[in-house]
C-alpha positions as CSV (number, residue, x, y, z in Angstrom):
1,M,0.9,9.9,8.9
2,L,-1.9,11.6,6.9
3,N,-3.0,13.2,10.3
4,F,0.5,14.7,10.3
5,G,-0.5,16.2,6.5
6,L,1.5,13.8,4.4
7,E,1.2,12.2,1.0
8,V,0.5,8.5,1.7
9,W,1.0,6.0,-1.1
10,A,-0.1,2.4,0.0
11,C,0.7,-0.9,-1.9
12,E,-0.7,-4.4,-1.7
13,R,0.0,-7.0,-3.9
14,E,-2.9,-9.9,-2.6
15,P,-6.2,-9.1,-4.8
16,M,-8.5,-9.7,-2.0
17,I,-6.9,-7.6,0.4
18,A,-6.0,-4.8,-2.1
19,A,-10.2,-5.1,-2.9
20,L,-10.9,-4.8,1.1
21,I,-8.5,-1.9,1.5
22,E,-10.2,0.0,-1.8
23,D,-13.6,-0.9,-0.5
24,A,-12.3,0.6,2.9
25,R,-11.3,3.9,1.0
26,Q,-14.4,4.5,-1.2
27,R,-16.2,4.3,2.1
28,A,-13.8,6.8,3.6
29,L,-14.2,9.3,0.6
30,L,-18.1,9.4,1.8
31,D,-17.5,10.9,4.9
32,P,-17.4,14.5,5.2
33,L,-14.6,14.4,7.8
34,L,-12.3,11.7,6.2
35,Q,-13.3,13.0,2.2
36,K,-10.6,15.9,2.1
37,V,-7.8,13.6,3.4
38,F,-8.4,10.4,1.6
39,Q,-9.1,12.3,-1.8
40,N,-6.0,14.7,-1.6
41,R,-3.4,12.6,0.1
42,F,-3.9,8.9,0.0
43,H,-3.3,6.9,-2.8
44,F,-3.6,3.1,-3.3
45,Y,-2.1,0.9,-5.7
46,Q,-2.4,-2.6,-6.4
47,G,0.5,-4.7,-6.9
48,E,4.2,-4.7,-6.4
49,M,5.6,-1.9,-4.6
50,K,8.8,-1.7,-7.1
51,D,6.6,-1.7,-10.2
52,L,4.9,1.4,-8.3
53,L,8.2,2.8,-7.7
54,V,9.7,2.2,-11.3
55,D,6.4,4.0,-12.8
56,R,6.4,6.8,-10.6
57,F,10.1,7.8,-11.0
58,E,10.0,7.2,-14.4
59,K,7.0,9.3,-14.9
60,D,7.6,12.3,-13.1
61,Q,10.8,11.8,-11.4
62,W,9.4,11.0,-8.3
63,Q,11.2,10.1,-5.1
64,P,9.7,9.2,-2.0
65,D,11.1,11.0,1.4
66,V,10.1,7.6,3.3
67,I,9.7,3.9,2.5
68,Y,8.0,1.9,5.2
69,L,7.9,-1.6,4.7
70,D,5.6,-3.7,7.0
71,P,6.6,-7.5,6.7
72,M,4.2,-10.2,7.3
73,F,6.2,-13.1,7.4
74,E,9.8,-13.8,9.0
75,S,13.3,-13.4,7.7
76,S,14.2,-16.2,5.2
77,T,16.9,-17.3,7.6
78,K,14.1,-18.6,10.5
79,R,12.2,-20.2,7.8
80,R,11.9,-24.3,8.5
81,G,10.4,-27.1,5.8
82,A,9.4,-26.4,3.0
83,Q,8.7,-22.8,1.0
84,S,5.3,-21.4,1.7
85,K,2.4,-21.0,0.0
86,E,0.6,-18.0,-1.3
87,M,-2.0,-16.4,0.9
88,Q,-5.7,-18.2,0.8
89,I,-8.5,-16.7,1.9
């Protein structure tokens, strides 16, 4: 999406995964070829996406053109057994 010139907001709720993404973003800012793209069009938020959307909309009436969700888990109708625990690393 960045290659097409679009502005991207990424969101991750797991602190360890968010730390890895932020590290990768910081490394991209050190690369002359990636710096301009990541500095101007890639934004990263650690937390729940719904909180980001509410916060951004309340501040500047911002509405995204597209929301892409990348689900990591099967739908709740397919679960069997006890409810899954939070991810552990």
